[in-house]
Every structure is written in structure tokens, then in C-alpha cells.
N, C-alpha and C positions, 0 to 999 in steps of 0.2 A: 671447434666445430666437429672435430674429429670425435669426441666422445658421444655426442647427440646421433650424429648420422649412424655410428657402428651400434649403438645401443638400441635403436628402435627394432631390433630384429626379434628379440625377445618378446617386446611387446606386441607386436603383430603376429607372433605365433600364438599368444595367449589369447588375443581378441579374436583371431579367425579360427581357434579351436573353440572358445567357450560361447561366443554371441549365437545365438538361435535367430533365426529369420521367422518370424509370425505367420505360419500356415494361412492361406486364404485372406490375407489383408492386402487392400490395395496398394498399390505402389503411387506416390504423390512426392513432388518435389518438397522439398524443406529446407529453409536456410537457417545455418548455424552461426552462433557468433561468439565471440569472447570479449570480455571487458577490455582486453589488452589492444584492441583495434583491428579484428580480423574477421571477416564471415565467409561464407562458401554456400552455395546451393546444390547439396546433394538430393538423394531420394529419403524419404521417410522412413526407410529400412536402416538408416545409420542411427546408431545409438553413441552417446557421446560417454567418454571415460577421462577421469581424472590421471595424468601423466606427469611425472615432475619434470620440469623444464620445458614443456609443451602449453603453450596458449589455449590449442585446440587439438583434441584428440577424438577420433569418430571411428566406428568401425561397423562392417555388418559381418555375416558369417564368411565372405569372400574377399572383402576390401576392406582397406585401412585409408584413413587420412590424419595426418599429424602436421600440426602448424608450429614451426619454432621462430619465436622473434629474437632479433640479434641486433642488440643497440649498435647503433654507428660507433665506431672507434672502440669495439670490445671485439675479443676473439681474434685478432688481427685485421678487421674489417676498417674501411674509410668512407667516410660518410661521401666522399667525392666520387667514389666507384658507381659505375653502372649496374644495373641487373645482370648483364651480361658477365661484367668482371666479377660480382661478387659469386654467381653460379660458377665462374672457372676456379675462383678460390677455394672453394668448397671441394669441387672436383679433385684440383691438386693437392690440397691439404688433407683429403681423406684417401689419395692414391687409389681413388675408385676405378674400377676397370668399366668404365663406361660403354654403353653399347654404340655411343656416336659421341659426336661432339656437343658442345653447348649450341642450342636451337635458339635463334630469335626469330620468331614467328610475329611479323609485324601486323599480318591480317587478324591473327587471333590477340593481338597484344600480349604475347607470352615469351618469356624467356626460358628453358628448360632443358633438361637432360635423363637420359633413362641410365639404369644402372641395374645389376642384378647383385646380391648378396644372399651368402648361406647362413643360417641362423638356427641352431638346435638341429641339425640336420636336414632343414628344410630350405629349398631353393626358392628365393622371392625376386620379383621384378618389382623395380620404382620408378615411378615418373615424378622427378623433383622439378618445382617451380621456385623460380627466383620472383621477389617482389621488392619494390622499395617503397617503403613508406616515408611519412616525415621525420619520423625519429629512430627507424631502423631498419633493417632489411629482414625479410622473412622468406623463410626456407619451407615450403609446403609440399608434402610427399605424399603420394598416393599408392599405396602396393596393394600386391594379391600374390598368390603363389604363381611362381613362373609358368607353370602348366596353364593359367588362366591368362596371359599376358596378353595374346592376341584377342581374346574376348573381351578383354577391358581396356587396353590401349587409347582406342578413340575415344571411349567415355570417360577415360581418365583426362584427356585433353579438352573433351568440352565442359566437364565440370571446372578444370581449370580457368576455365574463361570467367567464371563467375566467382572467383574470389577477387575480394576488394579489401584493401588494407588502409588504415590510416597513417 
């Protein structure tokens, strides 16, 4: 779990630096999915990138979404865990300086936590969502530059409600 969560910073820097938004194009919703069993509805501004170890990697000029599938009983997981237990294990194993505890939002059907991380001299804000599928846990992370956190925080939560896993 630790190598993946800390390794995404460089990816986020590269994506946020290199992806250009198309001027004059209308923003519409678009559902992205992978053969590994995940889908998420974001905006048409997102573009897909291939990142080793992630089932789905998407970004715009300002935001990124990464989804990692962790098969049950690997990387220290237990298939009997709840999403909350998995999220807490991720926080604990990565010694994350979270901005809050793990949240369980029954109304939105979400288990998530926030954290910040510095990568290549840039401060990033993350909303990490835990999902439990039929054969694996999923760690789905939305991120942006920390200076844009307030702008995207609510949007990330709205997008997180569209995540579906098998």
C-alpha cells in the first residue's frame, strides 16, 4: 500500500503540468471505466493515461483521478474488512498526516479521508475513497494542487459518489 500512495505525486505533477485544457469546448459528463471493474463519471475534460499499478488514471490541467485495485488478502488486507477498516489501514501503513479521520458518509455511501503530500516541491491535496468490490478493495484518489483544494473539495465528493466497482 505504501509504495503506491507515495508514488503518485510524481504522476500528478507530470499530468497537471502536461495536460492542456481545450479552449472553447463545452464541459459535459463522461463515464470512464477499466476492464478491471471500475467506473467513474467525471467531465469530458479528463483524459486517460496509463500508469503502472493503477487500473484507471485520468487527469485535467488541474485535477487527477487514480484508482488502484488491491486484491483481497494481499498487501496486508483482509477480505473481511469493511471499507472503513481498509481506509484506516491505508492511513496507518502510510503514516499519512491526514487532515481528518476516516469519514463514513452514509448519505453519500462513501468512506474517505483527506491528506496532503509534497512531491517535487509542489503541495498536493488528496481525497482518497475506499471501495470494496467482490474480489478486491479499491483506493480511488482525487487530487489537485493544495492551493485549489477549497475549489475542488466539494466537486471531488460529488464525483466520488459516481464510482462503481465490481
